[in-house]
TIROFI-347138 format. One record per residue (C-alpha): z, y, x; residue in three letters. Coordinates in nm, 2 decimals. Layout:
BEGIN
+--------+--------+--------+-----+
:     c3 :     c2 :     c1 : res :
+--------+--------+--------+-----+
:      Z :      Y :      X : ALA :
...
+--------+--------+--------+-----+
//
This chain:
BEGIN
+--------+--------+--------+-----+
:     c3 :     c2 :     c1 : res :
+--------+--------+--------+-----+
:  -1.82 :  -0.35 :   3.13 : MET :
:  -1.70 :  -0.69 :   3.02 : ASN :
:  -1.43 :  -0.71 :   2.76 : GLU :
:  -1.09 :  -0.82 :   2.88 : THR :
:  -0.93 :  -1.05 :   2.63 : GLN :
:  -0.56 :  -1.08 :   2.57 : MET :
:  -0.37 :  -1.27 :   2.30 : LYS :
:  -0.32 :  -0.98 :   2.07 : HIS :
:  -0.59 :  -0.73 :   2.18 : LEU :
:  -0.90 :  -0.69 :   2.39 : SER :
:  -1.02 :  -0.39 :   2.58 : TRP :
:  -1.33 :  -0.26 :   2.76 : SER :
:  -1.48 :   0.06 :   2.91 : VAL :
:  -1.82 :   0.16 :   2.78 : ASN :
:  -2.11 :   0.32 :   2.95 : GLU :
:  -1.98 :   0.67 :   2.85 : ARG :
:  -1.66 :   0.60 :   3.04 : GLY :
:  -1.45 :   0.56 :   2.72 : ILE :
:  -1.21 :   0.27 :   2.69 : ALA :
:  -1.16 :   0.09 :   2.36 : TRP :
:  -0.85 :  -0.11 :   2.29 : ILE :
:  -0.91 :  -0.34 :   1.99 : TRP :
:  -0.59 :  -0.46 :   1.82 : LEU :
:  -0.62 :  -0.81 :   1.68 : ASP :
:  -0.28 :  -0.98 :   1.65 : CYS :
:  -0.31 :  -1.36 :   1.69 : ALA :
:  -0.23 :  -1.58 :   1.39 : GLU :
:  -0.18 :  -1.28 :   1.16 : LYS :
:  -0.40 :  -1.13 :   0.89 : SER :
:  -0.28 :  -0.78 :   0.97 : ALA :
:  -0.18 :  -0.61 :   1.30 : ASN :
:   0.19 :  -0.56 :   1.35 : THR :
:   0.39 :  -0.42 :   1.64 : LEU :
:   0.63 :  -0.64 :   1.84 : SER :
:   0.75 :  -0.68 :   2.20 : GLU :
:   0.44 :  -0.90 :   2.30 : PRO :
:   0.20 :  -0.64 :   2.15 : VAL :
:   0.38 :  -0.35 :   2.33 : PHE :
:   0.36 :  -0.54 :   2.65 : ALA :
:  -0.01 :  -0.61 :   2.62 : GLU :
:  -0.09 :  -0.25 :   2.53 : ILE :
:   0.11 :  -0.12 :   2.83 : GLU :
:  -0.08 :  -0.37 :   3.05 : SER :
:  -0.41 :  -0.26 :   2.91 : ALA :
:  -0.33 :   0.11 :   2.96 : LEU :
:  -0.23 :   0.05 :   3.32 : ASP :
:  -0.55 :  -0.13 :   3.39 : ALA :
:  -0.76 :   0.13 :   3.21 : ILE :
:  -0.60 :   0.41 :   3.42 : ALA :
:  -0.73 :   0.24 :   3.73 : ALA :
:  -1.09 :   0.23 :   3.61 : THR :
:  -1.14 :   0.60 :   3.61 : GLY :
:  -1.20 :   0.60 :   3.23 : ALA :
:  -1.22 :   0.94 :   3.05 : LYS :
:  -0.99 :   0.84 :   2.77 : GLY :
:  -0.88 :   0.56 :   2.52 : VAL :
:  -0.96 :   0.49 :   2.16 : VAL :
:  -0.73 :   0.25 :   1.97 : PHE :
:  -0.90 :   0.06 :   1.69 : ALA :
:  -0.85 :  -0.26 :   1.49 : SER :
:  -1.05 :  -0.57 :   1.45 : ARG :
:  -0.86 :  -0.67 :   1.14 : LYS :
:  -1.04 :  -0.61 :   0.81 : THR :
:  -0.71 :  -0.54 :   0.65 : ALA :
:  -0.65 :  -0.22 :   0.84 : GLY :
:  -0.53 :  -0.05 :   1.15 : PHE :
:  -0.16 :  -0.15 :   1.19 : VAL :
:   0.07 :  -0.25 :   0.90 : ALA :
:   0.39 :  -0.15 :   1.09 : GLY :
:   0.66 :  -0.33 :   1.28 : ALA :
:   0.69 :  -0.71 :   1.25 : ASP :
:   0.94 :  -0.73 :   0.96 : VAL :
:   1.02 :  -1.09 :   1.03 : GLU :
:   1.14 :  -1.00 :   1.38 : THR :
:   1.36 :  -0.72 :   1.23 : PHE :
:   1.50 :  -0.95 :   0.96 : ALA :
:   1.59 :  -1.21 :   1.22 : ALA :
:   1.80 :  -0.97 :   1.44 : LEU :
:   2.15 :  -1.12 :   1.49 : PRO :
:   2.34 :  -0.80 :   1.48 : ASP :
:   2.34 :  -0.42 :   1.49 : ALA :
:   2.32 :  -0.41 :   1.87 : ALA :
:   2.00 :  -0.61 :   1.86 : ALA :
:   1.86 :  -0.36 :   1.61 : ALA :
:   1.94 :  -0.07 :   1.85 : ARG :
:   1.77 :  -0.26 :   2.13 : ALA :
:   1.46 :  -0.31 :   1.92 : LEU :
:   1.44 :   0.06 :   1.83 : VAL :
:   1.50 :   0.16 :   2.19 : GLU :
:   1.21 :  -0.07 :   2.31 : ARG :
:   0.97 :   0.09 :   2.05 : GLY :
:   1.09 :   0.44 :   2.13 : TRP :
:   1.02 :   0.39 :   2.51 : ARG :
:   0.68 :   0.25 :   2.43 : PHE :
:   0.58 :   0.55 :   2.21 : MET :
:   0.71 :   0.80 :   2.46 : GLU :
:   0.51 :   0.63 :   2.73 : ARG :
:   0.20 :   0.64 :   2.52 : LEU :
:   0.25 :   1.01 :   2.43 : ALA :
:   0.28 :   1.09 :   2.80 : ALA :
:  -0.03 :   0.88 :   2.90 : TYR :
:  -0.24 :   1.10 :   3.14 : PRO :
:  -0.57 :   1.03 :   2.96 : LEU :
:  -0.67 :   1.15 :   2.61 : PRO :
:  -0.59 :   0.89 :   2.34 : THR :
:  -0.73 :   0.87 :   2.00 : VAL :
:  -0.63 :   0.64 :   1.70 : ALA :
:  -0.93 :   0.54 :   1.49 : LEU :
:  -0.78 :   0.45 :   1.15 : ILE :
:  -0.95 :   0.24 :   0.89 : HIS :
:  -0.74 :   0.07 :   0.62 : GLY :
:  -0.36 :   0.08 :   0.62 : HIS :
:  -0.18 :   0.27 :   0.89 : CYS :
:   0.18 :   0.24 :   0.80 : LEU :
:   0.53 :   0.26 :   0.95 : GLY :
:   0.51 :   0.17 :   1.32 : GLY :
:   0.13 :   0.19 :   1.29 : GLY :
:   0.14 :   0.56 :   1.20 : LEU :
:   0.40 :   0.61 :   1.47 : GLU :
:   0.15 :   0.47 :   1.72 : LEU :
:  -0.12 :   0.70 :   1.59 : ALA :
:   0.12 :   1.00 :   1.61 : LEU :
:   0.19 :   0.92 :   1.97 : ALA :
:  -0.18 :   0.95 :   2.04 : CYS :
:  -0.33 :   1.29 :   2.11 : ARG :
:  -0.57 :   1.28 :   1.82 : ALA :
:  -0.65 :   1.08 :   1.51 : ARG :
:  -0.96 :   0.99 :   1.31 : VAL :
:  -0.94 :   0.84 :   0.96 : ALA :
:  -1.22 :   0.67 :   0.78 : VAL :
:  -1.28 :   0.79 :   0.43 : ARG :
:  -1.23 :   0.47 :   0.24 : ASP :
:  -1.02 :   0.37 :  -0.06 : ARG :
:  -0.84 :   0.13 :   0.16 : LYS :
:  -0.73 :   0.39 :   0.42 : THR :
:  -0.37 :   0.49 :   0.37 : ARG :
:  -0.13 :   0.66 :   0.61 : LEU :
:   0.25 :   0.67 :   0.56 : GLY :
:   0.60 :   0.60 :   0.68 : LEU :
:   0.75 :   0.37 :   0.41 : PRO :
:   1.05 :   0.24 :   0.61 : GLU :
:   1.30 :   0.36 :   0.36 : ILE :
:   1.16 :   0.09 :   0.12 : MET :
:   1.33 :  -0.16 :   0.36 : LEU :
:   1.65 :   0.04 :   0.38 : GLY :
:   1.57 :   0.17 :   0.73 : ILE :
:   1.39 :   0.47 :   0.89 : TYR :
:   1.10 :   0.54 :   1.13 : PRO :
:   1.27 :   0.47 :   1.45 : GLY :
:   0.99 :   0.49 :   1.70 : TRP :
:   0.92 :   0.86 :   1.70 : GLY :
:   0.79 :   0.92 :   1.34 : GLY :
:   1.09 :   1.13 :   1.24 : MET :
:   1.03 :   1.36 :   1.54 : MET :
:   0.65 :   1.37 :   1.56 : ARG :
:   0.54 :   1.39 :   1.20 : LEU :
:   0.75 :   1.71 :   1.12 : PRO :
:   0.64 :   1.87 :   1.45 : ALA :
:   0.27 :   1.80 :   1.36 : LEU :
:   0.25 :   1.89 :   0.99 : ILE :
:   0.57 :   2.07 :   0.92 : GLY :
:   0.90 :   1.96 :   0.76 : PRO :
:   0.80 :   2.06 :   0.41 : SER :
:   0.51 :   1.81 :   0.42 : LYS :
:   0.66 :   1.55 :   0.65 : ALA :
:   1.00 :   1.50 :   0.49 : LEU :
:   0.87 :   1.42 :   0.14 : PRO :
:   0.64 :   1.15 :   0.29 : MET :
:   0.94 :   0.99 :   0.46 : MET :
:   1.19 :   1.03 :   0.18 : LEU :
:   0.96 :   0.90 :  -0.09 : THR :
:   0.76 :   0.64 :   0.11 : ALA :
:   0.44 :   0.78 :  -0.04 : LYS :
:   0.12 :   0.73 :   0.17 : SER :
:  -0.18 :   0.97 :   0.18 : VAL :
:  -0.55 :   0.90 :   0.19 : ASN :
:  -0.79 :   1.01 :   0.46 : ALA :
:  -0.88 :   1.34 :   0.29 : GLN :
:  -0.52 :   1.44 :   0.22 : ARG :
:  -0.43 :   1.35 :   0.58 : ALA :
:  -0.70 :   1.58 :   0.71 : LYS :
:  -0.59 :   1.86 :   0.47 : ARG :
:  -0.23 :   1.85 :   0.58 : ILE :
:  -0.32 :   1.82 :   0.95 : GLY :
:  -0.21 :   1.46 :   1.00 : LEU :
:  -0.55 :   1.36 :   1.12 : VAL :
:  -0.81 :   1.56 :   1.31 : ASP :
:  -1.11 :   1.42 :   1.13 : GLU :
:  -1.17 :   1.23 :   0.81 : ALA :
:  -1.52 :   1.08 :   0.82 : VAL :
:  -1.74 :   0.81 :   0.68 : PRO :
:  -1.72 :   0.47 :   0.85 : GLU :
:  -2.08 :   0.50 :   0.99 : ARG :
:  -1.98 :   0.79 :   1.22 : VAL :
:  -1.61 :   0.71 :   1.28 : ALA :
:  -1.67 :   0.57 :   1.63 : ALA :
:  -1.87 :   0.87 :   1.74 : LEU :
:  -1.60 :   1.10 :   1.60 : ALA :
:  -1.33 :   0.92 :   1.79 : ALA :
:  -1.52 :   0.94 :   2.12 : GLU :
:  -1.60 :   1.31 :   2.06 : ALA :
:  -1.22 :   1.37 :   2.04 : LEU :
:  -1.17 :   1.18 :   2.36 : VAL :
:  -1.42 :   1.40 :   2.54 : LEU :
:  -1.31 :   1.72 :   2.37 : ASN :
:  -0.94 :   1.69 :   2.27 : PRO :
:  -0.84 :   1.93 :   1.99 : PRO :
:  -0.64 :   2.23 :   2.07 : LYS :
:  -0.32 :   2.23 :   1.87 : ARG :
:  -0.23 :   2.54 :   1.66 : LYS :
:   0.13 :   2.62 :   1.61 : GLY :
:   0.29 :   2.54 :   1.27 : LEU :
:   0.27 :   2.82 :   1.00 : PRO :
:   0.56 :   3.06 :   1.01 : LEU :
:   0.73 :   2.92 :   0.70 : VAL :
:   0.73 :   2.57 :   0.86 : GLU :
:   0.88 :   2.71 :   1.18 : ARG :
:   1.15 :   2.88 :   0.97 : LEU :
:   1.23 :   2.56 :   0.78 : TRP :
:   1.28 :   2.38 :   1.12 : ALA :
:   1.46 :   2.67 :   1.27 : GLY :
:   1.66 :   2.96 :   1.12 : PRO :
:   1.64 :   2.82 :   0.76 : LEU :
:   1.71 :   2.46 :   0.86 : LEU :
:   2.05 :   2.44 :   0.69 : ALA :
:   1.90 :   2.58 :   0.36 : LEU :
:   1.61 :   2.32 :   0.38 : PHE :
:   1.86 :   2.04 :   0.43 : VAL :
:   2.08 :   2.15 :   0.14 : ARG :
:   1.78 :   2.17 :  -0.09 : GLN :
:   1.65 :   1.83 :   0.01 : ALA :
:   2.00 :   1.67 :  -0.03 : GLU :
:   2.03 :   1.82 :  -0.37 : LYS :
:   1.70 :   1.66 :  -0.47 : GLN :
:   1.81 :   1.33 :  -0.32 : LEU :
:   2.14 :   1.33 :  -0.51 : ARG :
:   1.95 :   1.37 :  -0.84 : ALA :
:   1.78 :   1.04 :  -0.77 : ARG :
:   2.00 :   0.82 :  -0.56 : VAL :
:   2.35 :   0.80 :  -0.42 : ARG :
:   2.41 :   0.77 :  -0.05 : ALA :
:   2.65 :   0.48 :  -0.08 : GLU :
:   2.40 :   0.28 :  -0.27 : HIS :
:   2.08 :   0.38 :  -0.08 : TYR :
:   2.17 :   0.55 :   0.25 : PRO :
:   1.82 :   0.54 :   0.42 : ALA :
:   1.68 :   0.86 :   0.27 : PRO :
:   2.00 :   1.05 :   0.37 : TYR :
:   1.98 :   0.90 :   0.71 : ALA :
:   1.62 :   1.02 :   0.76 : VAL :
:   1.72 :   1.38 :   0.67 : LEU :
:   2.03 :   1.38 :   0.89 : ARG :
:   1.86 :   1.21 :   1.19 : CYS :
:   1.58 :   1.47 :   1.18 : TRP :
:   1.81 :   1.77 :   1.12 : SER :
:   2.10 :   1.67 :   1.35 : GLN :
:   1.94 :   1.46 :   1.62 : TYR :
:   1.59 :   1.59 :   1.64 : GLY :
:   1.44 :   1.28 :   1.49 : GLY :
:   1.57 :   1.06 :   1.77 : ASN :
:   1.78 :   0.78 :   1.63 : PRO :
:   1.90 :   0.68 :   1.98 : LEU :
:   2.10 :   1.01 :   1.98 : ARG :
:   2.30 :   0.91 :   1.67 : ALA :
:   2.64 :   0.76 :   1.76 : PRO :
:   2.70 :   0.41 :   1.63 : ALA :
:   2.96 :   0.52 :   1.38 : ASP :
:   2.75 :   0.81 :   1.24 : ALA :
:   2.60 :   0.76 :   0.88 : PRO :
:   2.26 :   0.82 :   1.03 : ALA :
:   2.29 :   0.56 :   1.30 : SER :
:   2.07 :   0.26 :   1.35 : ILE :
:   2.39 :   0.04 :   1.33 : GLU :
:   2.50 :   0.19 :   1.00 : SER :
:   2.17 :   0.12 :   0.83 : LEU :
:   2.12 :  -0.23 :   0.99 : ALA :
:   2.46 :  -0.34 :   0.86 : ALA :
:   2.43 :  -0.20 :   0.51 : HIS :
:   2.40 :  -0.45 :   0.23 : PRO :
:   2.12 :  -0.25 :   0.07 : THR :
:   1.90 :  -0.31 :   0.38 : THR :
:   1.95 :  -0.68 :   0.35 : LYS :
:   1.87 :  -0.68 :  -0.02 : ASN :
:   1.56 :  -0.47 :   0.03 : LEU :
:   1.44 :  -0.71 :   0.30 : LEU :
:   1.49 :  -0.99 :   0.06 : ARG :
:   1.28 :  -0.81 :  -0.20 : VAL :
:   1.01 :  -0.75 :   0.06 : PHE :
:   0.98 :  -1.11 :   0.15 : PHE :
:   0.97 :  -1.21 :  -0.22 : LEU :
:   0.68 :  -0.97 :  -0.27 : GLN :
:   0.50 :  -1.12 :   0.02 : GLU :
:   0.54 :  -1.46 :  -0.13 : ARG :
:   0.39 :  -1.33 :  -0.46 : LEU :
:   0.10 :  -1.17 :  -0.28 : LYS :
:   0.00 :  -1.51 :  -0.13 : LYS :
:  -0.07 :  -1.65 :  -0.47 : PHE :
:  -0.36 :  -1.40 :  -0.50 : ALA :
:  -0.52 :  -1.52 :  -0.17 : LYS :
:  -0.74 :  -1.79 :  -0.31 : ARG :
:  -1.12 :  -1.84 :  -0.30 : GLU :
:  -1.27 :  -1.79 :  -0.64 : THR :
:  -1.59 :  -1.66 :  -0.80 : ALA :
:  -1.63 :  -1.29 :  -0.75 : PRO :
:  -1.47 :  -1.05 :  -1.00 : ILE :
:  -1.65 :  -0.72 :  -1.05 : THR :
:  -1.65 :  -0.65 :  -1.43 : ARG :
:  -1.36 :  -0.65 :  -1.67 : VAL :
:  -1.36 :  -0.62 :  -2.05 : HIS :
:  -1.04 :  -0.51 :  -2.22 : VAL :
:  -0.99 :  -0.54 :  -2.60 : ILE :
:  -0.74 :  -0.30 :  -2.75 : GLY :
:  -0.72 :   0.07 :  -2.66 : ALA :
:  -0.36 :   0.12 :  -2.73 : GLY :
:  -0.12 :   0.23 :  -2.46 : VAL :
:  -0.11 :  -0.12 :  -2.29 : MET :
:  -0.48 :  -0.19 :  -2.31 : GLY :
:  -0.58 :   0.16 :  -2.20 : SER :
:  -0.35 :   0.14 :  -1.89 : GLU :
:  -0.48 :  -0.21 :  -1.80 : ILE :
:  -0.83 :  -0.07 :  -1.81 : ALA :
:  -0.73 :   0.24 :  -1.61 : MET :
:  -0.57 :   0.03 :  -1.33 : VAL :
:  -0.87 :  -0.20 :  -1.31 : CYS :
:  -1.11 :   0.10 :  -1.28 : ALA :
:  -0.89 :   0.26 :  -1.02 : ALA :
:  -0.91 :  -0.06 :  -0.82 : SER :
:  -1.29 :  -0.06 :  -0.80 : GLY :
:  -1.38 :  -0.28 :  -1.10 : LEU :
:  -1.62 :  -0.17 :  -1.38 : THR :
:  -1.43 :  -0.18 :  -1.70 : VAL :
:  -1.54 :  -0.17 :  -2.07 : THR :
:  -1.27 :  -0.09 :  -2.32 : LEU :
:  -1.32 :  -0.20 :  -2.68 : GLN :
:  -1.15 :  -0.09 :  -2.99 : ASP :
:  -1.24 :  -0.05 :  -3.36 : LEU :
:  -1.10 :   0.31 :  -3.36 : SER :
:  -1.31 :   0.58 :  -3.20 : LEU :
:  -1.01 :   0.80 :  -3.20 : ASP :
:  -0.81 :   0.54 :  -2.99 : ALA :
:  -1.10 :   0.52 :  -2.74 : LEU :
:  -1.11 :   0.90 :  -2.72 : ALA :
:  -0.74 :   0.91 :  -2.65 : ARG :
:  -0.77 :   0.64 :  -2.39 : ALA :
:  -1.05 :   0.83 :  -2.22 : GLN :
:  -0.84 :   1.15 :  -2.21 : GLN :
:  -0.54 :   0.96 :  -2.07 : ALA :
:  -0.75 :   0.79 :  -1.81 : ALA :
:  -0.90 :   1.12 :  -1.70 : THR :
:  -0.56 :   1.28 :  -1.65 : ARG :
:  -0.43 :   0.97 :  -1.46 : TRP :
:  -0.73 :   0.95 :  -1.23 : PHE :
:  -0.71 :   1.32 :  -1.16 : GLN :
:  -0.35 :   1.28 :  -1.04 : ARG :
:  -0.42 :   0.96 :  -0.85 : ARG :
:  -0.74 :   1.09 :  -0.68 : PHE :
:  -0.65 :   1.46 :  -0.65 : ARG :
:  -0.76 :   1.47 :  -0.29 : ASP :
:  -1.07 :   1.26 :  -0.32 : ASP :
:  -1.34 :   1.40 :  -0.56 : GLU :
:  -1.58 :   1.12 :  -0.48 : THR :
:  -1.32 :   0.85 :  -0.57 : ALA :
:  -1.23 :   1.04 :  -0.89 : LEU :
:  -1.59 :   1.05 :  -1.01 : ARG :
:  -1.64 :   0.69 :  -0.93 : ALA :
:  -1.33 :   0.58 :  -1.12 : ALA :
:  -1.43 :   0.79 :  -1.42 : LEU :
:  -1.78 :   0.63 :  -1.41 : ASP :
:  -1.63 :   0.28 :  -1.40 : ARG :
:  -1.41 :   0.34 :  -1.71 : PHE :
:  -1.65 :   0.28 :  -2.01 : ILE :
:  -1.55 :   0.31 :  -2.38 : PRO :
:  -1.72 :   0.03 :  -2.56 : ASP :
:  -1.67 :   0.03 :  -2.94 : PRO :
:  -1.93 :  -0.24 :  -3.00 : GLN :
:  -1.79 :  -0.48 :  -2.74 : GLY :
:  -2.12 :  -0.49 :  -2.55 : VAL :
:  -1.93 :  -0.55 :  -2.22 : GLY :
:  -1.81 :  -0.90 :  -2.33 : VAL :
:  -2.14 :  -1.06 :  -2.23 : ALA :
:  -2.12 :  -0.93 :  -1.87 : GLN :
:  -1.75 :  -0.95 :  -1.80 : ALA :
:  -1.60 :  -1.18 :  -1.54 : ASP :
:  -1.25 :  -1.13 :  -1.69 : VAL :
:  -1.18 :  -1.05 :  -2.06 : ILE :
:  -0.83 :  -0.94 :  -2.15 : ILE :
:  -0.70 :  -0.91 :  -2.50 : GLU :
:  -0.43 :  -0.65 :  -2.58 : ALA :
:  -0.43 :  -0.63 :  -2.95 : VAL :
:  -0.16 :  -0.65 :  -3.22 : VAL :
:   0.08 :  -0.94 :  -3.18 : GLU :
:  -0.05 :  -1.14 :  -3.48 : LYS :
:  -0.14 :  -1.51 :  -3.42 : LEU :
:  -0.42 :  -1.53 :  -3.67 : ASP :
:  -0.58 :  -1.21 :  -3.53 : VAL :
:  -0.57 :  -1.35 :  -3.17 : LYS :
:  -0.70 :  -1.69 :  -3.28 : GLN :
:  -1.00 :  -1.55 :  -3.45 : ARG :
:  -1.07 :  -1.31 :  -3.16 : LEU :
:  -1.07 :  -1.59 :  -2.89 : PHE :
:  -1.28 :  -1.82 :  -3.11 : ALA :
:  -1.54 :  -1.55 :  -3.12 : GLU :
:  -1.51 :  -1.44 :  -2.76 : LEU :
:  -1.57 :  -1.79 :  -2.61 : GLU :
:  -1.91 :  -1.79 :  -2.80 : GLN :
:  -2.01 :  -1.45 :  -2.66 : ARG :
:  -1.86 :  -1.46 :  -2.31 : ALA :
:  -2.03 :  -1.60 :  -1.99 : LYS :
:  -1.94 :  -1.97 :  -1.95 : PRO :
:  -1.74 :  -1.89 :  -1.63 : ASP :
:  -1.57 :  -1.58 :  -1.77 : ALA :
:  -1.19 :  -1.59 :  -1.76 : LEU :
:  -1.03 :  -1.54 :  -2.10 : LEU :
:  -0.68 :  -1.39 :  -2.10 : ALA :
:  -0.42 :  -1.27 :  -2.35 : THR :
:  -0.16 :  -1.01 :  -2.27 : ASN :
:   0.07 :  -1.15 :  -2.53 : THR :
:   0.45 :  -1.14 :  -2.47 : SER :
:   0.57 :  -1.33 :  -2.77 : SER :
:   0.31 :  -1.58 :  -2.89 : LEU :
:   0.25 :  -1.92 :  -2.72 : SER :
:  -0.08 :  -1.98 :  -2.55 : LEU :
:  -0.10 :  -2.32 :  -2.71 : GLU :
:  -0.09 :  -2.16 :  -3.06 : SER :
:  -0.35 :  -1.90 :  -2.97 : ILE :
:  -0.59 :  -2.16 :  -2.82 : ALA :
:  -0.58 :  -2.38 :  -3.13 : GLU :
:  -0.90 :  -2.23 :  -3.27 : GLY :
:  -1.10 :  -2.25 :  -2.95 : MET :
:  -1.36 :  -2.51 :  -2.86 : ALA :
:  -1.27 :  -2.48 :  -2.49 : ALA :
:  -0.90 :  -2.40 :  -2.48 : PRO :
:  -0.88 :  -2.47 :  -2.11 : HIS :
:  -1.04 :  -2.13 :  -2.05 : ARG :
:  -0.74 :  -1.94 :  -2.19 : LEU :
:  -0.46 :  -1.81 :  -1.97 : VAL :
:  -0.19 :  -1.54 :  -2.01 : GLY :
:  -0.20 :  -1.22 :  -1.80 : ILE :
:   0.11 :  -1.04 :  -1.91 : HIS :
:   0.15 :  -0.68 :  -1.79 : PHE :
:   0.47 :  -0.48 :  -1.82 : PHE :
:   0.48 :  -0.13 :  -1.96 : ASN :
:   0.39 :   0.12 :  -1.81 : PRO :
:   0.11 :  -0.08 :  -1.65 : VAL :
:   0.03 :   0.21 :  -1.41 : THR :
:   0.38 :   0.18 :  -1.25 : LYS :
:   0.51 :  -0.17 :  -1.29 : MET :
:   0.39 :  -0.39 :  -1.00 : PRO :
:   0.47 :  -0.74 :  -1.15 : LEU :
:   0.23 :  -0.93 :  -1.37 : VAL :
:   0.30 :  -1.27 :  -1.51 : GLU :
:   0.02 :  -1.52 :  -1.50 : VAL :
:   0.09 :  -1.77 :  -1.77 : VAL :
:  -0.03 :  -2.13 :  -1.77 : ARG :
:  -0.04 :  -2.29 :  -2.10 : GLY :
:  -0.04 :  -2.67 :  -2.16 : ALA :
:  -0.42 :  -2.65 :  -2.20 : GLN :
:  -0.50 :  -2.40 :  -1.92 : SER :
:  -0.74 :  -2.51 :  -1.65 : ASP :
:  -0.60 :  -2.49 :  -1.29 : ALA :
:  -0.91 :  -2.30 :  -1.18 : GLN :
:  -0.87 :  -2.05 :  -1.46 : ALA :
:  -0.51 :  -1.99 :  -1.35 : VAL :
:  -0.61 :  -1.95 :  -0.98 : GLU :
:  -0.88 :  -1.70 :  -1.09 : ARG :
:  -0.62 :  -1.50 :  -1.29 : ALA :
:  -0.39 :  -1.49 :  -0.98 : LEU :
:  -0.67 :  -1.35 :  -0.77 : VAL :
:  -0.76 :  -1.10 :  -1.03 : PHE :
:  -0.40 :  -0.97 :  -1.04 : VAL :
:  -0.40 :  -0.93 :  -0.67 : GLY :
:  -0.74 :  -0.75 :  -0.68 : LYS :
:  -0.59 :  -0.47 :  -0.89 : ILE :
:  -0.30 :  -0.43 :  -0.65 : ASP :
:  -0.04 :  -0.60 :  -0.86 : LYS :
:   0.20 :  -0.88 :  -0.78 : LEU :
:   0.11 :  -1.21 :  -0.96 : PRO :
:   0.40 :  -1.42 :  -1.08 : LEU :
:   0.28 :  -1.77 :  -1.20 : PRO :
:   0.48 :  -1.90 :  -1.49 : VAL :
:   0.45 :  -2.17 :  -1.76 : ARG :
:   0.41 :  -2.09 :  -2.12 : SER :
:   0.76 :  -2.07 :  -2.28 : ALA :
:   0.94 :  -1.83 :  -2.51 : PRO :
:   0.96 :  -1.50 :  -2.33 : GLY :
:   0.78 :  -1.65 :  -2.02 : PHE :
:   1.01 :  -1.56 :  -1.73 : LEU :
:   1.10 :  -1.19 :  -1.70 : VAL :
:   1.17 :  -1.14 :  -2.07 : ASN :
:   1.36 :  -1.46 :  -2.09 : ALA :
:   1.58 :  -1.36 :  -1.79 : VAL :
:   1.63 :  -1.02 :  -1.95 : GLY :
:   1.74 :  -1.17 :  -2.28 : CYS :
:   1.97 :  -1.41 :  -2.11 : ALA :
:   2.13 :  -1.13 :  -1.91 : THR :
:   2.17 :  -0.92 :  -2.23 : PHE :
:   2.35 :  -1.20 :  -2.41 : PHE :
:   2.57 :  -1.28 :  -2.11 : LEU :
+--------+--------+--------+-----+
//
């Protein structure tokens, strides 16, 4: 059957009688949910029902992932709390209609499936996740000061149980495909090559749902009050409701209103109106848009980056190497001390085990990419070389004068210095334009911001490549000029003295 093309999606029914809806939001790099997208999906579902199809598979044509969530720009532009309620009500109606669709529906998830995207997947009868480092499923709405308003607070606890669902919503942590399969969030976690077949198999043979384990039924039933008290106690140890109401609103909306925000009165603490009007929500939205601006700095076209060499196996250098290896880059870590390299290897192993605890394949791959290199053999092959040694000018000057002789002509040379000027460090170099600053904050494994420092001598292409590199390791690149303290430290000192 020919494919029917709409603005934000296309659909067709194949020779096996299975309909495919391909989400592909116009003029966006990632799929998001909005009123026009809802309307097109509803139109497609109506047309598919008339074809005699056996079922529907939802998939994405975006390389970024399945669905990133609701359109945050639309939410941020809402004029008042009443408009926020109307937006939630529209999404709720759509998800309820999808859940009641007469044909089997399957979400085929590859890449991110977050917020409203996961709520769409939960409204389907079955889910398939592709085993890939990019695949993540979660409900991170509290990071914006709001909650999952389109059925996530109702369907996720009902599917996997409150003891697994509430932590996901209260911490905004996402899970990979393997973990999602283990907790029952998806029905299959498969390699990409068989994902389409797995999705169609679930259309033809929808899974039979087992009831939740007894302990989960108790938490949601007779022991609900105890569960809520324990959860609130843990929340109070971390945040105060008056400063950050969203986590408390999630807990109350689930326990008091069955996860349906439309049931919460406007003056209730767990209401849509209360969250929409709270200053924390406005501030968190501002932070979100600032982060999106920083991410755009990393979206440049530069030479490929696959190998990184880090010099200095102290805490900072070790964690830089760990983050690079976890992001898919091959890393050689150099230090004069074999003991320091051994400690770095042990720390990396522990961190990888925590980070990839549900993915043995990813764990082994990360460990293989983290290579202790006491002789500095990796310098000659590295695309990016980062120095994280002692803050002594003469040491750094000698190091970079040597590195530019041994490194590839197009290799990026970077210092992690936080106190010395790039101009001074570059004085002993024959080609000072190659040097930039890539300043991480401690602990590197947790801090998202990285300053990309442009010295007076730094080449524009080198700076661009540094920005891309920072984005490649899932950090936020902040371009700054070389100045005492750069930006963040300078602001911090100014704040201290004020």
